LOLOVEX-463801 format. One record per residue (C-alpha): residue in one letter; residue number from 1; x, y, z. Coordinates in steps of 0.001 Angstrom, whole numbers, plus 524288, in hexadecimal, padded with zeros to 5 digits. Layout:
<sites>
code:pos:X:Y:Z
a:NUM:X:Y:Z;
...
</sites>
This chain:
<sites>
code:pos:X:Y:Z
x:1:51E77:AFE14:E45BE;
x:2:51EC2:B0BBE:E3FEF;
x:3:52B5C:B130B:E3D66;
x:4:52F2E:B1E19:E4699;
x:5:52AEE:B2B5A:E419B;
x:6:53569:B352C:E3DEE;
x:7:533EF:B4315:E42E2;
x:8:52EDE:B47E1:E35C3;
x:9:523CB:B3E05:E3711;
x:10:51FB7:B433F:E4453;
x:11:513EF:B4C14:E4597;
x:12:51889:B59CA:E4258;
x:13:515D5:B5ED7:E500C;
x:14:51F58:B54A6:E557A;
x:15:52AE7:B577A:E4C87;
x:16:53596:B5F23:E539C;
x:17:537EB:B6952:E48FD;
x:18:52985:B6BE0:E46BD;
x:19:52713:B6BE9:E5559;
x:20:5319B:B763F:E573C;
x:21:52BD2:B7EAB:E4C74;
x:22:51E44:B7DEF:E526D;
x:23:52141:B7EA7:E60EC;
x:24:52F0E:B83ED:E623F;
x:25:53B9E:B7D48:E668D;
x:26:537B2:B7D5E:E74E2;
x:27:52CC2:B73B1:E7210;
x:28:53639:B690C:E6DAA;
x:29:53CDE:B5F1E:E764C;
x:30:54BAF:B5E3B:E76B7;
x:31:54B0E:B51F5:E6E6B;
x:32:542A9:B58CE:E6432;
x:33:54BD5:B6486:E6380;
x:34:557A3:B5BB1:E6200;
x:35:5506F:B53A7:E57C7;
x:36:54EE6:B5FE3:E4F83;
x:37:55D9B:B61E7:E5043;
x:38:561BA:B5431:E4C6C;
x:39:55778:B5390:E41AF;
x:40:55559:B44E4:E4117;
x:41:55583:B38B0:E4945;
x:42:55864:B2AED:E44E6;
x:43:55096:B207D:E3DC6;
x:44:54C60:B1B68:E4B16;
x:45:54841:B280E:E51AF;
x:46:544CC:B362E:E4EF2;
x:47:54DB9:B4186:E5231;
x:48:5453F:B44A0:E5E07;
x:49:545FD:B36AA:E6309;
x:50:554A9:B3671:E60C9;
x:51:5569B:B42E5:E6880;
x:52:54DBF:B3E09:E7359;
x:53:556B3:B323B:E746D;
x:54:562F4:B3A9E:E7485;
x:55:55D47:B43BA:E7ECF;
x:56:5590E:B3829:E8702;
x:57:56749:B33EC:E871E;
x:58:56A7F:B416F:E8C7B;
x:59:56033:B40C3:E9747;
x:60:5583A:B4A24:E8EE4;
x:61:561AA:B552A:E9239;
x:62:5667A:B5E4A:E8787;
x:63:571F1:B61CE:E9039;
x:64:57629:B5392:E9038;
x:65:57401:B5299:E8182;
x:66:57D36:B5E24:E7F80;
x:67:5880E:B56CE:E8694;
x:68:58778:B4B1B:E7D5F;
x:69:59243:B4956:E7362;
x:70:59046:B46FB:E64E9;
x:71:594DB:B38FB:E66F3;
x:72:58B08:B36BC:E71E4;
x:73:57FB9:B3C0F:E69EC;
x:74:5837D:B33CA:E5E37;
x:75:5815D:B279A:E666F;
x:76:572BB:B29A3:E6491;
x:77:56D73:B22D3:E5884;
x:78:5690B:B2DA7:E4F5C;
x:79:572D8:B37D2:E5426;
x:80:57E7E:B3A20:E4B50;
x:81:5892B:B4447:E4C49;
x:82:5814B:B4EBC:E4544;
x:83:575B6:B4D6A:E4E7E;
x:84:57E85:B4C93:E5A6A;
x:85:5857C:B590F:E5656;
x:86:57876:B5FD9:E541E;
x:87:573B2:B5BFE:E61B3;
x:88:5800E:B60A1:E6875;
x:89:58028:B6D42:E609F;
x:90:57245:B7006:E6530;
x:91:57619:B6D63:E734F;
x:92:581BF:B768A:E721B;
x:93:57927:B8146:E6C71;
x:94:56FF5:B7FA9:E77F8;
x:95:57B4D:B80FE:E815A;
x:96:58046:B8D30:E7A69;
x:97:572C3:B9341:E7AB0;
x:98:57249:B90D3:E8943;
x:99:57F8D:B975C:E8AAB;
x:100:57B30:BA349:E82F8;
x:101:56F6C:BA4F6:E8BBE;
x:102:5783B:BA440:E979A;
x:103:58160:BAE5F:E91C1;
x:104:57607:BB7DA:E909E;
x:105:574DB:BB887:E9F62;
x:106:577B3:BC632:EA42E;
x:107:57CCE:BC1AD:EB13B;
x:108:584D2:BB646:EB640;
x:109:58377:BBA70:EC44C;
x:110:57E3A:BAD91:EC979;
x:111:58300:B9F95:EC9B7;
x:112:5774A:B9B11:EC1BC;
x:113:579EA:BA547:EB732;
x:114:58836:BA147:EB67A;
x:115:58439:B9303:EB579;
x:116:57A8D:B95AE:EAA84;
x:117:5854D:B9CB4:EA322;
x:118:58FEB:B9292:EA53D;
x:119:58834:B85DA:EA473;
x:120:5871A:B85B4:E957A;
x:121:595D9:B8782:E949C;
x:122:598DB:B7CA1:E9E2F;
x:123:58E02:B7285:E9D6B;
x:124:594C2:B698B:E93A1;
x:125:5A2D7:B6AD2:E985D;
x:126:5A9E4:B5E54:E9C27;
x:127:5B546:B6586:EA299;
x:128:5B5AD:B708E:EAC6C;
x:129:5B67C:B7E9E:EA7F6;
x:130:5B7E0:B8B17:EAFE1;
x:131:5B199:B97E5:EAB92;
x:132:5B15B:BA59E:EB0E7;
x:133:5A606:BAF01:EAF27;
x:134:5AA00:BBD43:EAF99;
x:135:59F35:BC70A:EB2A2;
x:136:59CE8:BD54A:EB577;
x:137:59727:BDA46:EC220;
x:138:58963:BD79D:EBD04;
x:139:58CC7:BC940:EBABE;
x:140:58C28:BCADE:EAC10;
x:141:5956C:BC1BA:EA528;
x:142:5A18C:BC7D1:E9F2D;
x:143:5A86D:BBB56:E9B4A;
x:144:5A7FB:BACA4:E9D96;
x:145:5B4EE:BA5C9:E9BDD;
x:146:5B9CE:B97DF:E9D50;
x:147:5C676:B981D:EA4FD;
x:148:5C93B:B89AC:EA743;
x:149:5C658:B7CB0:EA0CB;
x:150:5C870:B6F69:EA6F3;
x:151:5C942:B6C55:EB566;
x:152:5C5C4:B783B:EBD98;
x:153:5CE37:B79AB:EC9B6;
x:154:5D34F:B8526:ED166;
x:155:5E00F:B840C:EC9DA;
x:156:5D9DB:B824C:EBC5C;
x:157:5D2C0:B8F61:EBD11;
x:158:5DB85:B9B49:EBD31;
x:159:5D4B6:BA53C:EC5D3;
x:160:5DD7E:BAFD7:EC025;
x:161:5D6E2:BADE8:EB2E6;
x:162:5C989:BB009:EB910;
x:163:5CDCD:BBCD4:EBF4D;
x:164:5D4FD:BC15E:EB316;
x:165:5C92F:BBEED:EAA54;
x:166:5C01E:BC5CC:EB3D8;
x:167:5C8CF:BD1DB:EB42B;
x:168:5CB01:BD20C:EA572;
x:169:5BC59:BD1DC:EA2FC;
x:170:5B906:BDBAC:EADB4;
x:171:5B0BE:BD1A6:EB4BE;
x:172:5ACA0:BD3D1:EC2C0;
x:173:5A5BE:BC6CC:EC4DA;
x:174:5AB8C:BB94B:EC28D;
x:175:5A52C:BABDC:EC292;
x:176:5AC23:B9EEC:EC0DB;
x:177:5A618:B928D:EBB32;
x:178:5AA96:B84D1:EB8B7;
x:179:5A3B3:B783C:EB557;
x:180:5A3A2:B6AA6:EBB31;
x:181:5A1B6:B6111:EAFD1;
x:182:59ECD:B567F:EB9F0;
x:183:59285:B5E3C:EBDA3;
x:184:59701:B5DD0:ECBD1;
x:185:5939F:B6B14:ED1A7;
x:186:59BEA:B697F:EDDC7;
x:187:5A787:B72F6:EDDC6;
x:188:5B4FD:B6D24:EDFB1;
x:189:5BF71:B7218:EE8DE;
x:190:5C651:B77C9:EDCF1;
x:191:5B9BB:B7EE9:ED965;
x:192:5B8E7:B84B4:EE711;
x:193:5C712:B890B:EE744;
x:194:5C616:B8F05:ED9BD;
x:195:5B9DD:B967D:EDDAD;
x:196:5C0C8:B9C93:EE933;
x:197:5CCAC:BA023:EE0F1;
x:198:5C42A:BA707:ED6E5;
x:199:5BC82:BAE25:EE16C;
x:200:5C8EC:BB29A:EE82F;
x:201:5CEAC:BB7AE:EDB71;
x:202:5C205:BBEBE:ED7F2;
x:203:5C143:BC4EB:EE56A;
x:204:5CF29:BC9D8:EE3F8;
x:205:5CC04:BD024:ED6D3;
x:206:5BED9:BD551:EDB84;
x:207:5B736:BCC8C:ED252;
x:208:5AA75:BC662:ED6B7;
x:209:5AB3F:BB794:ED5DA;
x:210:59D10:BB469:ED352;
x:211:59D1A:BA59B:ED331;
x:212:5A3A2:B98DF:ECFCB;
x:213:59A42:B8F9B:EC8F8;
x:214:59C42:B8124:EC6DF;
x:215:5941E:B7DAF:EBAEF;
x:216:58E8B:B7050:EB7D6;
x:217:584B9:B6C3C:EAD91;
x:218:57850:B6FD6:EB4C4;
x:219:57CBC:B7666:EC152;
x:220:586DF:B7F48:EC768;
x:221:58E06:B81B0:ED41C;
x:222:58F87:B8FF0:ED811;
x:223:5997B:B93D0:EE252;
x:224:591EF:BA080:EE438;
x:225:584F5:B99C2:EE66E;
x:226:58B4C:B8FF0:EEF92;
x:227:59095:B9AFD:EF7EB;
x:228:59ED1:B97F0:EF4E1;
x:229:5A22B:BA546:EEF3E;
</sites>
């Protein structure tokens, strides 16, 4: 029985680094790109094979890989702390790049645009956070601010802070977002009551309450789109 070939014994056109140089990064699989990052595998498997195994344990989803802890990644034979840190750093850079692209949007005037902006900030949270998005009359973002962390209820969010921040920043449009770490999109009674309190306060101060979005990792619930605003 012959020994398994290491990557440097592969045909040149099959080696990840050489393949990237010839064809560009888009031609490589996720496992091949990650193999370049970690540099080496183990005596029993190449870096590509190792990363295929790790990705398989994440249902071949990079989003799932980014949620793994260093300890969880180190459970794979061939992955030590240094490689685990490298993998998670790459996932974080990908998330930040996604956020930068969202921040370049000229308008946040739709629920989908708000979701694309907020999802990178909320996708990995294990507790609820509440954010306000302050905009001008053209729906261009003036400021995004977290106003609550932990359980979100009608008493945990101070509506006065929302109005104060909107007035201080000369905003005319306000949107409110919070996440459901459980990935359950269904709004609670607290969510409904809070929505009405914010809308009432905005109406009083002649601010346009654009939407309240419940954000999960992959979907959103929009009060505006559901006809509840």
